[in-house]
C-alpha positions as CSV (number, residue, x, y, z in Angstrom):
1,M,0.0,0.0,0.0
2,Q,1.3,3.4,-1.0
3,E,2.3,5.7,1.9
4,F,0.3,8.9,2.0
5,Q,-0.8,11.8,4.2
6,N,-4.4,11.6,5.3
7,V,-5.5,15.2,5.7
8,Q,-8.9,15.8,7.3
9,I,-10.6,19.2,7.1
10,T,-12.6,19.4,10.3
11,C,-15.1,22.2,10.8
12,V,-18.7,23.1,11.6
13,G,-20.9,23.0,8.5
14,H,-21.2,26.2,6.4
15,S,-17.6,27.3,7.3
16,G,-16.1,27.1,3.8
17,S,-14.8,23.6,3.7
18,S,-15.9,23.1,0.0
19,L,-13.8,26.1,-1.1
20,L,-10.7,24.9,0.9
21,N,-11.2,21.4,-0.4
22,L,-11.3,22.6,-4.0
23,I,-8.3,24.9,-3.6
24,L,-6.1,22.1,-2.0
25,G,-7.3,19.6,-4.6
26,A,-5.9,21.8,-7.4
27,H,-2.3,21.1,-6.1
28,S,-0.4,18.6,-8.3
29,Q,0.5,16.5,-5.3
30,I,-2.9,16.4,-3.6
31,T,-6.1,14.6,-4.4
32,S,-9.3,15.9,-2.8
33,T,-12.2,13.6,-2.2
34,G,-14.9,16.0,-0.9
35,E,-17.0,14.5,1.8
36,L,-15.8,10.9,1.4
37,M,-18.0,9.8,4.4
38,S,-21.1,10.4,2.3
39,L,-19.9,8.3,-0.7
40,Q,-22.2,5.4,-0.1
41,T,-25.2,7.5,0.9
42,V,-25.2,9.6,-2.4
43,Y,-23.6,7.0,-4.7
44,S,-26.7,6.2,-6.7
45,Y,-28.0,9.7,-7.3
46,E,-25.4,12.5,-7.0
47,N,-22.8,13.6,-9.5
48,C,-19.1,13.4,-9.1
49,A,-17.2,16.6,-9.6
50,C,-16.2,15.2,-13.0
51,G,-19.8,15.5,-14.1
52,R,-20.7,11.8,-14.2
53,R,-23.0,10.1,-11.8
54,L,-20.9,8.7,-8.9
55,G,-22.1,5.2,-9.8
56,S,-20.9,5.7,-13.4
57,C,-17.6,7.4,-12.6
58,P,-14.6,5.2,-13.6
59,F,-12.5,6.7,-10.8
60,W,-14.8,5.7,-8.0
61,Q,-15.7,2.4,-9.7
62,E,-12.0,1.5,-9.7
63,V,-11.5,2.7,-6.0
64,I,-14.4,0.5,-4.9
65,H,-13.2,-2.4,-7.0
66,R,-9.7,-2.2,-5.3
67,V,-11.2,-2.0,-1.8
68,T,-13.7,-4.8,-2.3
69,T,-11.2,-7.1,-4.1
70,A,-8.8,-6.8,-1.1
71,V,-11.5,-8.4,1.2
72,S,-12.9,-10.7,-1.5
73,I,-16.4,-9.3,-1.7
74,P,-18.3,-8.2,-4.9
75,P,-18.4,-4.4,-5.5
76,D,-22.2,-4.4,-5.2
77,R,-21.9,-5.4,-1.5
78,F,-19.6,-2.5,-0.7
79,S,-22.1,-0.5,1.3
80,E,-23.5,-3.5,3.1
81,V,-20.2,-5.1,4.2
82,L,-17.9,-2.0,4.5
83,P,-20.0,0.8,5.9
84,L,-18.5,4.3,5.9
85,R,-21.1,5.6,8.4
86,D,-21.8,3.8,11.6
87,G,-21.9,4.2,15.3
88,A,-21.7,7.9,15.9
89,Y,-21.1,9.1,12.3
90,R,-24.7,10.1,11.7
91,H,-26.5,13.4,11.2
92,R,-29.7,12.3,13.0
93,R,-28.5,10.8,16.2
94,T,-30.5,9.1,19.0
95,A,-29.7,9.7,22.6
96,G,-27.6,6.5,22.6
97,Q,-25.6,7.7,19.6
98,R,-24.9,11.0,21.3
99,C,-23.6,9.2,24.3
100,L,-21.4,7.1,22.0
101,E,-20.2,10.3,20.4
102,L,-19.2,11.7,23.7
103,L,-17.5,8.5,24.7
104,L,-15.4,8.5,21.6
105,L,-14.5,12.2,21.8
106,T,-13.4,12.0,25.4
107,A,-11.6,8.6,25.2
108,N,-7.9,8.3,25.0
109,R,-5.8,5.7,23.2
110,R,-5.0,3.8,26.5
111,A,-8.6,3.3,27.2
112,L,-9.5,2.2,23.7
113,P,-8.9,-1.6,24.0
114,I,-11.3,-1.7,27.0
115,L,-13.9,0.4,25.3
116,K,-13.7,-1.9,22.2
117,S,-14.3,-5.0,24.3
118,L,-17.2,-3.5,26.2
119,V,-19.1,-1.2,23.8
120,A,-20.4,-2.5,20.4
121,G,-20.9,1.0,19.1
122,V,-17.2,1.8,19.6
123,R,-16.3,-1.3,17.6
124,R,-18.7,-0.3,14.8
125,S,-17.3,3.3,14.7
126,L,-13.7,2.1,14.6
127,F,-14.6,-0.5,11.9
128,A,-16.2,2.3,9.8
129,A,-13.0,4.4,10.4
130,S,-10.9,1.5,9.0
131,N,-13.2,1.3,6.0
132,N,-12.8,5.1,5.4
133,Y,-9.1,4.8,5.7
134,D,-9.0,1.9,3.1
135,I,-10.9,4.1,0.7
136,L,-8.5,7.0,1.2
137,A,-5.5,4.7,0.7
138,A,-7.1,3.4,-2.6
139,V,-7.6,7.0,-3.7
140,A,-4.0,7.8,-3.0
141,E,-2.8,4.7,-4.9
142,L,-5.0,5.3,-7.9
143,A,-4.4,9.0,-8.2
144,G,-0.7,8.6,-7.5
145,T,-0.5,11.5,-5.1
146,P,1.2,11.6,-1.6
147,V,-1.6,13.6,0.0
148,V,-5.3,13.0,0.1
149,V,-7.6,15.7,1.5
150,D,-11.0,14.7,2.9
151,S,-13.6,17.4,3.9
152,S,-16.1,15.0,5.6
153,K,-15.8,17.3,8.7
154,N,-17.2,14.9,11.3
155,P,-15.1,15.2,14.5
156,V,-16.0,11.7,15.8
157,R,-14.8,10.2,12.5
158,T,-11.6,12.3,12.7
159,R,-11.1,11.0,16.2
160,S,-11.6,7.4,15.1
161,L,-9.1,7.9,12.3
162,F,-6.6,9.2,14.8
163,F,-7.1,6.1,16.9
164,A,-6.7,3.8,13.9
165,H,-3.9,5.5,12.0
166,P,-2.3,8.3,14.0
167,D,1.0,8.5,12.2
168,N,-0.1,9.8,8.9
169,L,-3.1,11.9,10.0
170,K,-3.0,15.7,9.7
171,V,-6.0,17.9,10.6
172,I,-6.9,21.3,9.2
173,H,-9.3,22.9,11.7
174,L,-11.3,25.4,9.7
175,V,-13.2,28.1,11.6
176,R,-15.5,30.9,10.6
177,D,-17.2,33.6,12.6
178,G,-19.9,31.7,14.5
179,R,-22.4,34.5,13.9
180,A,-22.1,34.1,10.2
181,V,-22.4,30.3,10.5
182,A,-25.6,30.6,12.7
183,H,-27.1,33.1,10.1
184,S,-26.3,30.7,7.3
185,W,-28.0,27.8,9.1
186,V,-31.1,29.9,9.8
187,K,-31.3,30.7,6.1
188,A,-30.6,27.2,4.9
189,Y,-32.6,25.2,7.5
190,G,-35.9,26.7,8.6
191,K,-36.0,24.5,11.7
192,F,-33.4,26.7,13.4
193,D,-34.0,30.0,15.1
194,Y,-30.9,32.1,15.6
195,A,-30.3,31.1,19.3
196,A,-30.7,27.4,18.5
197,A,-28.2,27.8,15.6
198,A,-25.7,29.6,18.0
199,R,-26.0,26.7,20.4
200,Q,-25.4,24.2,17.6
201,W,-22.3,26.0,16.5
202,L,-21.0,26.1,20.1
203,Y,-21.7,22.3,20.6
204,R,-20.2,21.2,17.3
205,D,-17.1,23.4,17.6
206,R,-16.5,22.1,21.1
207,A,-16.8,18.5,19.7
208,I,-14.0,19.4,17.2
209,R,-11.8,20.8,19.9
210,L,-12.3,17.6,21.9
211,A,-11.5,15.4,18.9
212,I,-8.2,17.0,18.1
213,R,-7.0,18.0,21.6
214,D,-4.2,15.4,21.8
215,I,-3.2,15.3,18.1
216,P,0.4,16.6,18.1
217,K,0.6,20.3,17.4
218,N,2.7,19.9,14.3
219,Y,0.0,17.6,12.9
220,R,-2.8,20.1,13.1
221,I,-3.3,23.7,11.9
222,R,-6.1,26.2,12.3
223,V,-7.3,28.3,9.4
224,R,-9.9,31.1,9.5
225,Y,-12.2,31.2,6.5
226,E,-12.2,35.0,6.5
227,D,-8.3,35.0,6.2
228,L,-8.6,32.4,3.4
229,C,-10.9,34.8,1.5
230,R,-9.0,38.0,2.2
231,S,-5.5,36.6,1.7
232,P,-5.8,33.3,-0.2
233,E,-2.2,33.2,-1.4
234,I,-0.7,33.7,2.1
235,V,-3.1,31.2,3.8
236,V,-2.8,28.5,1.2
237,E,1.0,28.8,1.2
238,R,1.0,28.3,4.9
239,V,-1.2,25.2,4.6
240,C,1.1,23.8,1.9
241,Y,4.1,24.4,4.2
242,F,2.2,22.5,6.9
243,L,1.7,19.6,4.5
244,G,5.3,19.6,3.4
245,L,4.5,20.8,-0.1
246,K,5.6,23.7,-2.3
247,Y,2.9,26.3,-2.9
248,E,1.5,26.3,-6.5
249,P,0.0,29.6,-7.6
250,E,-2.5,27.8,-9.8
251,M,-4.3,26.5,-6.7
252,I,-6.1,29.8,-6.2
253,S,-8.0,29.4,-9.5
254,Y,-8.8,25.7,-8.5
255,L,-10.2,24.8,-11.9
256,G,-7.5,22.5,-13.2
257,G,-7.2,18.8,-13.2
258,D,-9.5,15.8,-13.3
259,R,-11.7,16.2,-10.2
260,H,-13.6,13.5,-8.4
261,D,-14.9,15.3,-5.3
262,V,-18.0,13.8,-3.5
263,H,-21.0,15.6,-2.0
264,I,-19.6,19.1,-1.8
265,N,-20.8,22.5,-2.9
266,L,-19.6,22.6,-6.5
267,R,-20.9,26.1,-7.3
268,P,-17.4,27.6,-6.8
269,L,-16.1,25.1,-9.3
270,H,-18.7,25.8,-12.0
271,Q,-19.2,29.5,-11.3
272,Q,-15.6,30.4,-10.4
273,S,-14.6,34.0,-9.9
274,E,-12.1,35.6,-7.7
275,I,-12.3,34.5,-4.1
276,R,-14.4,37.1,-2.1
277,L,-15.5,37.2,1.4
278,D,-19.3,37.4,1.8
279,E,-20.1,39.5,4.9
280,G,-23.7,40.2,4.0
281,W,-24.8,38.5,7.2
282,K,-23.6,41.6,9.1
283,E,-26.4,43.6,7.5
284,E,-29.0,40.9,8.1
285,V,-28.4,39.8,11.7
286,T,-30.3,41.9,14.1
287,P,-28.9,43.6,17.2
288,G,-31.0,41.2,19.3
289,Q,-29.6,38.2,17.5
290,M,-26.1,39.6,18.0
291,S,-26.8,39.8,21.7
292,Q,-28.2,36.3,21.8
293,F,-25.1,34.9,20.2
294,A,-22.8,36.9,22.5
295,R,-24.5,35.3,25.6
296,I,-24.5,31.8,24.2
297,A,-21.2,31.5,22.3
298,G,-19.4,34.9,22.4
299,R,-16.5,33.6,24.5
300,L,-15.5,30.9,22.1
301,N,-16.0,33.2,19.1
302,R,-13.6,35.7,20.7
303,L,-11.0,32.9,21.2
304,Y,-10.8,32.7,17.4
305,G,-10.3,36.4,17.1
306,Y,-13.9,37.5,16.2
307,E,-15.0,40.6,18.1
């Protein structure tokens, strides 16, 4: 198996992971996968970034063939036998799954053997992490690049990948002003009011901080979305240095190459223009909502430099 760097973009949703994924994937030594964790969920009905249906994309067909052949199962049993989502890797979680999520986020490597022997959900989550890793390894081998970037974002999955393969995991913790994220959620999902969205941002970002807390500091980096938009060359050069790669100016246009990203916002790819920071939320969020956010999550937001 080819050695590679497994780079996980970990962030709260609506923080710019699609843009960062596309930029990094334009590097000649990086293959980006988009949200790999969703591959099985959307395989039959979503398009790959190459324009084909995922199920008809030769790249993903070959990746799945390699992974299933290694364990002697037919490709059509891929989702059944080798799940990429299990245990705590779910959007709609029961109370039991939330407990499992907390258990995995707070566990350390010394306690892992005991947890695996006692808790079936831990075993399932780690098995899913192993399956995700095998897909990433197959992508690296097929694409012939030393770095694979995955923007699945899920902190429990990142934690499980750290447990399974700590030596080649690097994490990019992408952050965005929580007030902008909360506003985006309210607009995108009618079920949230602004206060609920602020609480969700706080909860999910705390989960990320738990997940990466003991990953060595030289294996993780924090990037602010606003800095990426305002000074893309500086930020991307810094990320390349973190990955041990030379910065390539062509990355900023992120249009080149044969792309096979999964389940990400492809509008930047098809409607590409210069990278601009959208701060329209500042005109739309009311003073009352600003006060709500400050009470709920202002302290953490300030920690990231947002006043």
